C-alpha positions as CSV (number, residue, x, y, z in Angstrom):
1,X,-17.7,31.2,13.5
2,X,-19.6,28.4,15.1
3,X,-18.6,24.9,14.0
4,X,-22.2,23.7,14.1
5,X,-23.1,26.3,11.6
6,X,-22.0,23.8,8.9
7,X,-23.4,20.4,9.8
8,X,-21.8,17.5,8.0
9,X,-23.3,16.7,4.6
10,X,-25.0,13.4,4.2
11,X,-23.0,13.0,1.0
12,X,-19.7,12.9,3.0
13,X,-20.4,9.4,4.2
14,X,-21.1,8.2,0.7
15,X,-17.9,9.7,-0.8
16,X,-15.6,6.8,-1.8
17,X,-12.3,6.6,0.0
18,X,-9.4,6.2,-2.4
19,X,-6.8,3.8,-1.1
20,X,-3.3,3.3,-2.5
21,X,-1.0,0.3,-2.5
22,X,2.8,0.3,-2.8
23,X,5.1,-2.4,-4.1
24,X,8.6,-1.5,-3.0
25,X,11.7,-2.1,-5.1
26,X,12.5,-5.0,-2.8
27,X,9.1,-6.6,-3.5
28,X,7.4,-5.8,-0.2
29,X,3.7,-4.7,-0.2
30,X,2.4,-1.8,1.8
31,X,-1.2,-0.7,2.1
32,X,-3.8,0.0,1.5
33,X,-3.1,3.6,2.5
34,X,-5.0,6.9,2.3
35,X,-3.4,9.6,0.1
36,X,-2.4,11.5,3.3
37,X,-0.7,8.4,4.7
38,X,1.0,7.7,1.3
39,X,2.4,11.2,1.2
40,X,3.6,10.8,4.8
41,X,5.3,7.5,3.9
42,X,7.1,9.3,0.9
43,X,8.1,12.3,3.0
44,X,9.5,10.1,5.7
45,X,11.4,8.0,3.2
46,X,9.5,4.7,3.8
47,X,8.4,4.8,0.2
48,X,10.9,6.0,-2.5
49,X,11.1,6.9,-6.1
50,X,12.0,3.4,-7.2
51,X,8.8,2.0,-5.6
52,X,5.6,1.4,-7.5
53,X,2.4,3.1,-6.4
54,X,-1.2,2.9,-7.5
55,X,-4.9,2.9,-6.5
56,X,-6.2,-0.4,-5.2
57,X,-7.1,-2.6,-8.2
58,X,-5.3,-0.4,-10.7
59,X,-1.9,-0.8,-12.3
60,X,1.1,0.3,-10.3
61,X,3.5,3.0,-11.6
62,X,6.9,4.1,-10.5
63,X,6.6,6.9,-7.9
64,X,9.2,8.8,-9.8
65,X,6.8,9.0,-12.7
66,X,4.1,10.6,-10.6
67,X,4.8,14.3,-10.1
68,X,2.2,14.8,-7.4
69,X,4.0,12.2,-5.2
70,X,7.6,12.6,-6.5
71,X,7.7,16.2,-5.2
72,X,7.6,14.8,-1.7
73,X,10.7,12.8,-2.0
């Protein structure tokens, strides 16, 4: 199948990018991060279950309380 058979949608450039921030248990701030980079940070143990994670501008919650992220620990 040809790649150019599906040209990029104009809507793609207008899609908001969700960014996450992390406050580690030691008080360090990490981010903003894309979801993919956040999952990578969790999987590589740079972010752990005792750290707080949230979307930029939203309240932070313990990573351990977020099943979609905690499963990568």
